[in-house]
N, C-alpha and C positions, 0 to 999 in steps of 0.2 A: 297807546304807544308800547307800554309794557306787554300788553296782550299780543300785539303784532310780533314783538321780539320773541316771545315765548313760542308762538306758532312757527316762526321761522326756525328756531332752534330745534323744535320737535321735527320739523320737516327735514332739517339737515341730519338729525339722528336717524330718521327713517331711511333717508337716502344712503347713509353710511352702513346701516344694517343690511340694506339690499345689496350694496357692493360686497360686504363681507360674506353674505350668503352666496352670491355669485362666485366669489373667489373660492369659497369652500367647496362648491360643487365642481368647479374647474380642477381644484387640487385633488378631489376625490376621483374624478375621471382620470386625471393623470396618474394617480397612485394605482388605480385599477389597471390602466394600460401598462404601467411599469411592472406591476405584479405579474401580469400575463407574459410580458417579455422575459422577465426573470425566470418564470416557470418554464418557458420554452427553452431558454438558454441552458437552464439547469438540466433539463431532460436531454438535450443534445449533448451537453458536456458529459453527462453520466453515461450515455451510450458510447461515447468515444473512449472513456476511461475504463469500461467494463473489462477489457482485456487485461489490464494491469491488476484488476481486483482479484482475479483468480491467482495470480502470482503472489499478491500480497497475502491472501488467505493461506496459501501453502507455506510461504515463508514464516508467517506469524505462528501458525500451528506447529511448525517444525522447531521454532525457537523455544516453545514451551515444553517440548518433549524432554522427559527426564526429570521434571520437577515433581516433588512429592505430591500425592493426590490431594491432600488437604490444602495445599498451597497453590493449586492450579488456577483457580478463579482469582485469588488475590494477585497472582502474577499477571494474568490476563488484564485485570483492571489497572495494574501499575503500568503495563505497556500501553494500554488504551489511553491513559492520562498522558503518557509521554508522547503518544501519537497526536493527541489534540494540541499539546504544546508545540510539537513540530509544525503542525499546520498553522498554528497561530503565528509562528515565525515566518513560514513559507508564503502565506497568502499576501501579506503586505510587501514582503521582500520581492516576490514575483511581480507584483504590480509596479514597484519602484524600478526593478531591473528592466522590465518591459518598456517602461516609459523613458528611462535614462540610459541604460546600458544593454540594449537588446542583443548585441553581439556576444554578450557574456553568457547567455543562456545555454548555448550549445556546448562550450567548453566545460561548464559546470556539470551538465548532464553526462558528458563523456567521463569526467573525473569520477562522478558517482557510479557510473557503469563499471569503470575499472575497479573501484572498491568492491562492488558486488561480485565481480568475477574473481577477485582475490579471495573474498570470504568463501565463495563456492569452492574454489580450488583448495583452499586450506581445509575445509571440511572433507573434501574428497580425499586429500592426502592423509588426513587423520584416519579415515575409514580404511584406506589401503595399508597404511604403515602400522596401524594399531587395530587389527581386526578383533572383533568381540569374541571372547572365549569364556565359557562358563567358569566361574571361580571354583566350582566343585571339581572340575577336571584339571585344576592346577593352572588355568590360564589367568593372565592378568587382565584386569578390567581396563577399558579405555580411559584416557586421562579425564575426560568429562565425567564418566561414571565414578572414577576414584574420587574426584573432587566433590561430586554429589553425596557420596557416602561419608567422606572425611569432614567436610564443612558445608552442610546444606545451605546455610545462609549466604556464604560467599558464592556458591554455585548459582543460587537464585539471583543474587545481585548481578552476577556476570551475564546470566541469561537475559535479564531485563535490559541491561545496558546494550547488549548485542542486538536485541530485538528492536530497541528504540533507534539505534544507529541504522539498522536495515530499513526500518519504517521511514526514516528521514529521506532516504534515497528514493524509495518507492513513492512516498508522498510528494517528493519533488517532481517526479515524472507525472503523477496524477494532476498536480496543480498546473504544471506547464502545458500538458495536453488540454486541460480544461481552459486555461488562459488563451491558448491558440484558437479555441472554439468561440470564445466570447470576446475576442480582441476588438471586433468592430463596434461593440456596444459602448454606451457611455460608462465612465469609470465607476459610477455608483452601482449600475447594474452588474458590471464585472465583479465588483466586490461582493455583492449579495449572492451572486451565482457561485463564486468560488467558495464562500463560506458555507453555502448549502451543500456543495459537493463534498467539502472537507468533512462536514458533520455526517452526511449520508454514508460516505465511504468508511469512516471510523466506526460508526455504529454497526454497519453491515459486516465489516471484516471481523471486528472483535466480538460481536455477538455470535457470529458463526464459529469463531475459534473457541469461545466459551462453551458452546453446545458440543463441539467435537471432542474437546478434552474431557467432558463429563459424560461421554457416551457409556463408558464402563460403569459409572455410578448409577446411571439410569437402568442399565442392564441388571445390576445387582438388586436394585429396588423392585424391578419387575419380577425377578426370580423369586422374591419372597412372597409374592401375591399367591393366593390360593387358586386363582383362575388359571387353568392350563394354557390357554393361548397367550396370556401375559407371561407365564413362565417360559414358554417357547420363544417369545419375542425377546425376553431378557437374555436367554442363552445365546440367541443369535447376535444380540448387541455385544455381549461379552466376547464372543468369538471375533466379531468385526472390529472392536476397538483397537487391539494391538496391531492388526493388519492395516487399519486405516492410518494409524499414527506412523507406522513404518513407510507406508505409501506416501504420506504427506512429507515425511522426512526426506525421501528421495526426490519427491516433486519439488519441495522447497529448494533443494540444492540445485536441481536442474533449472528451476526458475531463475536462480541467480545468474546462471550462464545465459539464459534466454533474454532476460530483461537487460542485463549488463551488456551483452553482445549487441542487442538491438540499439541501445543508446550509443554505443561506440560506432556501429555501422552507419547509423543515421547522421553521425557527425562527420563522416568521411565520405564525401560525395562520390568519388570514383569507386570505392568499395561498395557503397550502397547501389550504385548503378550496375556494377558487375553482378551482384547477387540478384537484383531484379531481372536482369537479362538471363541469368542462369535458370531462375525459377519460371520465367515466362514461357520457356519451351514446353512446360508441362500443361499449359492452358488448353492445348488441343486434345488432351486425353479426356476420357470420361471422368466426371467429377474433377475436371481440371482445376477449378478454383480451390478445392480442398487440397489437392496435391501441391499446388503452387504455394499455398499457405504453409503446409507442412515442410516443404523444401526450404522456404525462406526462414522458418523458425529453426530448422536444423542447421542451416548455414550460420545463422546468428549465434546459435549455441556453440558451434565450432570456433567462431571468432572469439566468443566469450571465454571458452576454455583455454584458447591459446593466450589471450591477454591475461587471464587469471594465472596461468602457469608462469608467464614472464614476470608478472608483478610479484608472485610468491617467491620466485627465484631471487629477485632483487631484494625483497624484504628479508629473506633468509640470509643472503650474503651480508646485508647491513647488520643483522642481528649477530652473526658470527664475528664480524669485525668489532662490534661493540663489546662482545664478550672477551675477545682477545686483548683489547686495549683497556679494558676496565679493571 
């Protein structure tokens, strides 16, 4: 009797182990399928957000411009950490808003676009109203340059805060675009794909920014080498570095109008349709797709510049009123 009970117990254990093994195989297959789905979703979302990546790179590199050479990489690292924090906030917030308040996404993006346009117009006004003149010629430095010389630590903190604010808006656009791509997937796959996109974009952008801002240091290192081709390459990099930073400074400012204007245009259906119709007439030309893309971008930038000028005027008026009554 005891032997029969023992055999029955062993049989039950064997059956249970078989069931556990079957469940483990099923879970492994489901995990593999989910991993494949997430990989596909991440790839598609990355392709959709590539356009914003260039703007993010230009803006981030421009924000670091003017920082002391020995502090460039620490500043890039500080901004990268702020970017990761931004995305840690944005990913769950985007999922919650998409699930409960989907109508709020467009107004938030338009508000962020307006802020980008304002920052771009403020930088443009600073360049126009305070042109750079060499100190040796008796000219005054720009306010940013004066602050960098007078209080480097305060200038650095202001640059980091400004870069993180700008990154928040661009990261919002990246996350929303990626969310639209993976919206039909289960919530778990959406979460994994968005986290993957957030990490890839952050590493890609700030890795590239770090490489760009240290181009001149690489040039100096190569110049000291005894090998002539290395010296020639070092000289070329030293000549390229300031031009590249100036180019990125202007590209970052224009990217503010482009990205901000496109966010505003896409939130106003009649305006978006008008721009689409205006640029559609170029489709019949040779390389019509390229001309259409350029025309759409130019019109978005015009809208961004106009909105930036309007917001800057309003902000300036409010500042003057506060100074008058303070």
